[in-house]
The first five atom37 places (N, CA, C, CB, O) and aatype in JSON, in Angstrom:
{
  "aatype": [12, 3, 11, 6, 18, 14, 13, 16, 7, 13, 0, 7, 8, 7, 19, 15, 10, 0, 10, 18, 10, 8, 3, 14, 3, 3, 2, 7, 19, 6, 10, 18, 17, 3, 11, 14, 12, 6, 6, 17, 14, 7, 15, 0, 3, 7, 15, 19, 6, 12, 18, 15, 2, 11, 10, 3, 10, 9, 3, 10, 12, 11, 6, 10],
  "atom_mask": [
    [1, 1, 1, 1, 1],
    [1, 1, 1, 1, 1],
    [1, 1, 1, 1, 1],
    [1, 1, 1, 1, 1],
    [1, 1, 1, 1, 1],
    [1, 1, 1, 1, 1],
    [1, 1, 1, 1, 1],
    [1, 1, 1, 1, 1],
    [1, 1, 1, 0, 1],
    [1, 1, 1, 1, 1],
    [1, 1, 1, 1, 1],
    [1, 1, 1, 0, 1],
    [1, 1, 1, 1, 1],
    [1, 1, 1, 0, 1],
    [1, 1, 1, 1, 1],
    [1, 1, 1, 1, 1],
    [1, 1, 1, 1, 1],
    [1, 1, 1, 1, 1],
    [1, 1, 1, 1, 1],
    [1, 1, 1, 1, 1],
    [1, 1, 1, 1, 1],
    [1, 1, 1, 1, 1],
    [1, 1, 1, 1, 1],
    [1, 1, 1, 1, 1],
    [1, 1, 1, 1, 1],
    [1, 1, 1, 1, 1],
    [1, 1, 1, 1, 1],
    [1, 1, 1, 0, 1],
    [1, 1, 1, 1, 1],
    [1, 1, 1, 1, 1],
    [1, 1, 1, 1, 1],
    [1, 1, 1, 1, 1],
    [1, 1, 1, 1, 1],
    [1, 1, 1, 1, 1],
    [1, 1, 1, 1, 1],
    [1, 1, 1, 1, 1],
    [1, 1, 1, 1, 1],
    [1, 1, 1, 1, 1],
    [1, 1, 1, 1, 1],
    [1, 1, 1, 1, 1],
    [1, 1, 1, 1, 1],
    [1, 1, 1, 0, 1],
    [1, 1, 1, 1, 1],
    [1, 1, 1, 1, 1],
    [1, 1, 1, 1, 1],
    [1, 1, 1, 0, 1],
    [1, 1, 1, 1, 1],
    [1, 1, 1, 1, 1],
    [1, 1, 1, 1, 1],
    [1, 1, 1, 1, 1],
    [1, 1, 1, 1, 1],
    [1, 1, 1, 1, 1],
    [1, 1, 1, 1, 1],
    [1, 1, 1, 1, 1],
    [1, 1, 1, 1, 1],
    [1, 1, 1, 1, 1],
    [1, 1, 1, 1, 1],
    [1, 1, 1, 1, 1],
    [1, 1, 1, 1, 1],
    [1, 1, 1, 1, 1],
    [1, 1, 1, 1, 1],
    [1, 1, 1, 1, 1],
    [1, 1, 1, 1, 1],
    [1, 1, 1, 1, 1]
  ],
  "atom_positions": [
    [[110.31, 4.85, 136.7], [111.68, 4.65, 136.33], [112.48, 5.93, 136.48], [111.78, 4.12, 134.92], [113.64, 5.9, 136.9]],
    [[111.87, 7.07, 136.15], [112.59, 8.34, 136.28], [113.02, 8.61, 137.72], [111.71, 9.48, 135.78], [114.07, 9.21, 137.95]],
    [[112.22, 8.17, 138.67], [112.52, 8.38, 140.09], [113.36, 7.25, 140.67], [111.22, 8.53, 140.9], [113.72, 7.27, 141.85]],
    [[113.68, 6.24, 139.84], [114.45, 5.08, 140.26], [113.82, 4.38, 141.47], [115.87, 5.49, 140.59], [114.52, 3.92, 142.37]],
    [[112.49, 4.31, 141.47], [111.77, 3.64, 142.53], [111.82, 2.14, 142.28], [110.3, 4.15, 142.62], [111.47, 1.7, 141.19]],
    [[112.24, 1.34, 143.25], [112.44, -0.09, 142.99], [111.15, -0.9, 142.95], [113.34, -0.66, 144.04], [110.31, -0.81, 143.85]],
    [[111.0, -1.69, 141.9], [109.92, -2.66, 141.83], [110.41, -3.94, 142.5], [109.47, -2.92, 140.35], [111.61, -4.22, 142.51]],
    [[109.48, -4.71, 143.06], [109.86, -5.95, 143.73], [109.48, -7.19, 142.93], [109.21, -6.02, 145.09], [109.91, -8.29, 143.26]],
    [[108.69, -7.02, 141.87], [108.32, -8.16, 141.05], [107.46, -7.76, 139.88], [0.0, 0.0, 0.0], [106.91, -6.66, 139.83]],
    [[107.36, -8.68, 138.92], [106.58, -8.49, 137.71], [105.96, -9.83, 137.35], [107.46, -7.94, 136.53], [106.66, -10.85, 137.41]],
    [[104.67, -9.87, 136.99], [104.03, -11.15, 136.68], [103.0, -11.0, 135.58], [103.38, -11.75, 137.92], [102.36, -9.95, 135.43]],
    [[102.85, -12.07, 134.81], [101.77, -12.19, 133.85], [100.81, -13.24, 134.38], [0.0, 0.0, 0.0], [101.22, -14.34, 134.75]],
    [[99.51, -12.89, 134.42], [98.52, -13.81, 134.98], [97.56, -14.35, 133.92], [97.73, -13.12, 136.07], [96.5, -14.88, 134.25]],
    [[97.93, -14.22, 132.67], [97.05, -14.69, 131.59], [96.03, -13.63, 131.21], [0.0, 0.0, 0.0], [95.94, -13.24, 130.05]],
    [[95.26, -13.18, 132.18], [94.23, -12.17, 131.93], [94.71, -10.76, 132.24], [92.99, -12.47, 132.75], [94.03, -9.78, 131.91]],
    [[95.89, -10.66, 132.87], [96.38, -9.35, 133.28], [97.91, -9.36, 133.4], [95.74, -8.93, 134.61], [98.55, -10.41, 133.39]],
    [[98.46, -8.16, 133.5], [99.88, -7.96, 133.76], [99.98, -7.23, 135.09], [100.58, -7.15, 132.6], [99.16, -6.36, 135.39]],
    [[100.98, -7.56, 135.9], [101.09, -6.96, 137.23], [102.52, -6.54, 137.54], [100.59, -7.93, 138.29], [103.48, -7.23, 137.2]],
    [[102.64, -5.39, 138.2], [103.91, -4.87, 138.69], [103.76, -4.73, 140.2], [104.29, -3.5, 138.0], [102.72, -4.27, 140.69]],
    [[104.79, -5.11, 140.95], [104.74, -5.07, 142.41], [105.84, -4.16, 142.95], [104.88, -6.49, 143.0], [106.96, -4.15, 142.46]],
    [[105.48, -3.39, 144.0], [106.44, -2.52, 144.65], [105.96, -2.23, 146.06], [106.63, -1.21, 143.85], [104.87, -2.65, 146.45]],
    [[106.77, -1.51, 146.83], [106.39, -1.05, 148.17], [106.35, 0.47, 148.15], [107.37, -1.57, 149.27], [107.21, 1.12, 147.56]],
    [[105.33, 1.02, 148.81], [105.24, 2.48, 148.89], [106.19, 3.0, 149.97], [103.77, 2.93, 149.19], [106.83, 2.21, 150.66]],
    [[106.3, 4.33, 150.13], [107.23, 4.88, 151.12], [106.97, 4.41, 152.56], [107.16, 6.37, 151.08], [107.88, 4.45, 153.39]],
    [[105.73, 3.96, 152.86], [105.42, 3.44, 154.19], [105.62, 1.92, 154.27], [103.99, 3.79, 154.57], [105.24, 1.3, 155.26]],
    [[106.21, 1.34, 153.24], [106.52, -0.08, 153.13], [105.29, -0.97, 153.0], [107.31, -0.51, 154.33], [105.32, -2.14, 153.37]],
    [[104.19, -0.4, 152.47], [103.01, -1.2, 152.15], [103.22, -1.84, 150.78], [101.71, -0.33, 152.17], [103.69, -1.18, 149.86]],
    [[102.87, -3.11, 150.65], [102.95, -3.76, 149.34], [101.88, -3.23, 148.42], [0.0, 0.0, 0.0], [100.72, -3.07, 148.82]],
    [[102.26, -2.95, 147.18], [101.33, -2.4, 146.19], [101.41, -3.24, 144.92], [101.65, -0.9, 145.89], [102.51, -3.58, 144.46]],
    [[100.26, -3.57, 144.35], [100.2, -4.26, 143.06], [99.5, -3.35, 142.06], [99.46, -5.62, 143.18], [98.38, -2.9, 142.3]],
    [[100.17, -3.08, 140.96], [99.56, -2.33, 139.86], [99.29, -3.35, 138.75], [100.5, -1.15, 139.35], [100.2, -4.05, 138.31]],
    [[98.04, -3.42, 138.3], [97.77, -4.4, 137.25], [96.87, -3.83, 136.18], [97.14, -5.66, 137.85], [96.11, -2.89, 136.4]],
    [[96.99, -4.43, 135.01], [96.21, -4.03, 133.85], [95.56, -5.27, 133.27], [97.08, -3.31, 132.79], [96.24, -6.25, 132.96]],
    [[94.24, -5.23, 133.12], [93.55, -6.34, 132.47], [93.81, -6.31, 130.97], [92.03, -6.29, 132.76], [93.83, -5.24, 130.36]],
    [[94.01, -7.47, 130.39], [94.11, -7.59, 128.95], [92.69, -7.58, 128.38], [94.89, -8.89, 128.54], [91.74, -7.87, 129.1]],
    [[92.55, -7.25, 127.1], [91.21, -7.37, 126.49], [90.71, -8.81, 126.62], [91.24, -6.93, 124.98], [91.49, -9.75, 126.48]],
    [[89.42, -8.99, 126.87], [88.86, -10.32, 127.1], [89.16, -11.3, 125.98], [87.37, -10.23, 127.29], [89.31, -12.5, 126.22]],
    [[89.25, -10.81, 124.75], [89.52, -11.72, 123.62], [90.94, -12.3, 123.67], [89.31, -10.98, 122.3], [91.24, -13.24, 122.94]],
    [[91.8, -11.75, 124.52], [93.17, -12.27, 124.68], [93.31, -13.19, 125.89], [94.15, -11.11, 124.81], [94.37, -13.77, 126.1]],
    [[92.24, -13.34, 126.69], [92.32, -14.19, 127.88], [92.46, -15.65, 127.46], [91.07, -14.0, 128.77], [91.75, -16.11, 126.57]],
    [[93.38, -16.38, 128.09], [93.54, -17.79, 127.76], [92.36, -18.6, 128.3], [94.86, -18.34, 128.33], [91.87, -18.36, 129.41]],
    [[91.92, -19.55, 127.51], [90.8, -20.38, 127.94], [91.06, -21.85, 127.71], [0.0, 0.0, 0.0], [91.96, -22.23, 126.95]],
    [[90.27, -22.66, 128.37], [90.38, -24.11, 128.21], [89.28, -24.6, 127.28], [90.31, -24.83, 129.58], [88.41, -23.82, 126.87]],
    [[89.3, -25.87, 126.95], [88.32, -26.46, 126.04], [86.89, -26.31, 126.54], [88.64, -27.92, 125.81], [85.96, -26.23, 125.74]],
    [[86.71, -26.28, 127.87], [85.35, -26.17, 128.4], [84.86, -24.72, 128.47], [85.28, -26.79, 129.78], [83.75, -24.46, 128.94]],
    [[85.68, -23.78, 128.01], [85.29, -22.37, 127.97], [85.66, -21.57, 129.21], [0.0, 0.0, 0.0], [85.43, -20.36, 129.25]],
    [[86.23, -22.22, 130.22], [86.62, -21.48, 131.42], [87.92, -20.72, 131.18], [86.77, -22.44, 132.63], [88.71, -21.07, 130.31]],
    [[88.12, -19.67, 131.96], [89.32, -18.85, 131.85], [90.45, -19.51, 132.63], [89.06, -17.4, 132.37], [90.25, -19.97, 133.76]],
    [[91.63, -19.54, 132.04], [92.8, -20.11, 132.71], [93.69, -18.97, 133.2], [93.58, -21.06, 131.76], [94.15, -18.14, 132.42]],
    [[93.91, -18.95, 134.5], [94.8, -17.94, 135.09], [96.03, -18.64, 135.64], [94.08, -17.13, 136.2], [95.98, -19.82, 136.0]],
    [[97.12, -17.91, 135.7], [98.38, -18.46, 136.18], [99.26, -17.3, 136.62], [99.09, -19.31, 135.09], [98.89, -16.14, 136.47]],
    [[100.41, -17.6, 137.15], [101.41, -16.59, 137.51], [102.73, -16.97, 136.86], [101.56, -16.46, 139.06], [103.4, -17.91, 137.29]],
    [[103.08, -16.24, 135.83], [104.36, -16.42, 135.15], [105.19, -15.16, 135.29], [104.16, -16.76, 133.66], [104.66, -14.06, 135.43]],
    [[106.48, -15.33, 135.26], [107.37, -14.17, 135.29], [107.09, -13.31, 134.05], [108.88, -14.62, 135.34], [107.07, -13.82, 132.93]],
    [[106.88, -12.03, 134.26], [106.62, -11.1, 133.17], [107.93, -10.64, 132.57], [105.79, -9.89, 133.67], [108.85, -10.25, 133.29]],
    [[108.02, -10.68, 131.25], [109.22, -10.22, 130.55], [109.14, -8.7, 130.46], [109.34, -10.87, 129.13], [108.48, -8.16, 129.57]],
    [[109.82, -8.03, 131.37], [109.75, -6.57, 131.44], [110.34, -5.91, 130.21], [110.47, -6.08, 132.69], [109.88, -4.84, 129.8]],
    [[111.35, -6.5, 129.61], [111.97, -5.91, 128.41], [110.94, -5.87, 127.27], [113.24, -6.74, 127.96], [110.82, -4.86, 126.58]],
    [[110.19, -6.97, 127.09], [109.15, -6.97, 126.06], [108.06, -5.95, 126.37], [108.53, -8.37, 125.93], [107.57, -5.27, 125.46]],
    [[107.69, -5.82, 127.63], [106.68, -4.85, 128.03], [107.15, -3.42, 127.72], [106.35, -5.0, 129.51], [106.38, -2.6, 127.22]],
    [[108.39, -3.13, 128.02], [108.93, -1.79, 127.78], [108.99, -1.46, 126.29], [110.33, -1.67, 128.39], [108.88, -0.29, 125.91]],
    [[109.16, -2.47, 125.44], [109.19, -2.24, 123.99], [107.87, -1.68, 123.48], [109.52, -3.55, 123.26], [107.83, -1.02, 122.45]],
    [[106.77, -1.95, 124.2], [105.46, -1.45, 123.8], [105.31, 0.05, 124.02], [104.38, -2.19, 124.55], [104.39, 0.67, 123.47]],
    [[106.19, 0.64, 124.81], [106.14, 2.08, 125.03], [106.63, 2.79, 123.81], [106.97, 2.49, 126.25], [106.67, 4.02, 123.78]]
  ]
}
C-alpha cells in the first residue's frame, strides 16, 4: 500500500485468503495465507469445502 502498487483482486477460499496482483513484468501473482485447519469449513461427511468469495478487504485491514 505504501508503494501504491495496484492489486487486481481479493478472494476468500474458505481455507485461505488470497490477494492478486501483477508484477513489474506483468506476470500474475497470487499471495495467499492458509487459515488454521480448525477454521476450515467442512461438510457433514467431514470433507473440506472450498469456494471463491469476494474478500472483504476492509475487514482484513482491521486485523492489522
